[in-house]
N, C-alpha and C positions, 0 to 999 in steps of 0.2 A: 675724454678727449684723447685722440690718437696723437702719438708722437711720430712725426715724419722725420726720417733720417736721410732720405735720399729722394732726389727729383731728377727725372730725365724726360726729355721731349723726343718725339719720334714722328717723322713724316710718314704718312701712309696714303694709299690711294683714296681712302675715305676722309682724309683730313689729318691735321696735326693732333697728336695725342700727347697728353701729359700723364706720366706714370709716376706715382709716389709709392714709397715703401717705408715701412717701419723696421724695427729690429728683426721681426720674425716673418714678415710677409708683405705682399702687395696691399696697400691701403686704398689706392684709387687709380683708376684709369679713366680719363675723361677727354672728350674732344674739346679743343680750344682753337681760337683764331690766331693767337699770337703767343710767343714766348714771353712770359711775364716775370719769371724768376730765374736766378742763376741755377744752372744745372749742378747737381752734386750726385752723380750716378753711383750706384752700388752694384754688387753682384746680382742682387735680386732685380733691380730695375733693368739691368742689361739682359738678364735671362728673360724677363717679361717682354722687353722690346724684341728680342730674338724670336720668341714664340709668336708674338703678334705679327712679325714680318712673315714667318712661315704660314700663319693663318691667312694673311692677305695674299700671299703667293699661291695659296691653295694646297700646300703640302701638310698643313696641320688642321685637324678637326677637333682635337681635344687638348685643352691646356693642362699642364702639369706644373702648377705654381702654388706655393703656400700663400694663402689669403689671410689678411689680418683686417677684417671688415667689422665695423661696429654699427650697431643699430638696435632697435627694440627687439624683443623676442619674436614678435610677429613679423617684422621686417626680415629677420634672420630666417624664419620659416619660409617666407616667400622667396628670398634669394637662394636658399637651399633647393627649393623646388625648381627654380629657374635653371639651376645647374643640371637638372635631370632632362632638360629638353635637348635632344641630340642635334648635332649639326645637320642642317637641311630640313629640320622639322619645325613646325609652328604650333601654337595653341592660342586660343582666344582668352581674353580676360575672364570670361565666364568659366571656361574650362580650367583655368588656373585656380579660380576660387573653389570649384568643385574638387579639384585635386588636393586642395588644402583642407578639404573636409567641410566646407561651409559655403554653399552657393550664394548666400546672402552677403558674403564679405567681398563681393566683386569690386566695389569702390576702394575699400581698404587695400585689397590686393593690387589694384591699379596704382594707388598712391605709393605703396611700398616698391612696386616695380619701377616707378618713376624716380624714386630716391636711391636706386641702385648706384653705389659709388664706383663700381668696377665694370665699366662698359666693355662690351665685346666678350670678355672672359666670363662674366656672369651674364648670360645672353638674354637680357631684357628685350633686345631687338626682335626676338623670336615670338613675342606676344603681340597678337594682332586683334583687330576689332571683330565683332561677331560675324560680319559678312565678308571677312577677308581684307577689310580696308586697313590701311596703315594709320594708326592713331598714336599720338604722343611719343616723343623720344627726346630725351634731354640733349642729345647731340644734333637734333634736327631731323625732320622727316627725310630729306634727301640722303642723309647718312644712313638712316634706317633702311631705306630702299636699296642703297648700295650694298649694305651688309647682306640683306636678304637675297638680292640678285646674285651676289658673289657666291653665297652658299648654294643657291639653286644651280648656278653654272658648275660648281665643283662637284656637287652631289648628283647632278643630273635631273633632279626634280625636287619639288617641295611636297611634303605630306604633313598631315595633321598628326599630332602626338596623342592627345587625349580624346 
């Protein structure tokens, strides 16, 4: 169980974000509809909010934040692989499974992708369906579309990674 020491909310063009941090890193970034808890920001949540704002404005393509994310060893492998998908690039769930070394783990990779606790920073939104369709996103498909469209505008184009 993670110990959350700080909470901060942030308005963004894609919607309200809730940022939480522990002692040593960001523990979660998630889209939400309402502020449900009192804020207790920290240096880490403020740094995260600042970098997310830069991302949303188009001046940041790479996050430089300590992450304190917990999950199974397989989830950790998937989330680590997601971090290798560059800004403005996408991959399919099948390509993600192949990159993990097992094309048969496509469903498990998709499930781990869907359980990513650190939206935007661990870019699970960059994983798309086999034929380029938008599928599944914890923050909702309109937000996934906004993030992908934003990255396409800033980078000038989208291309496949794997």
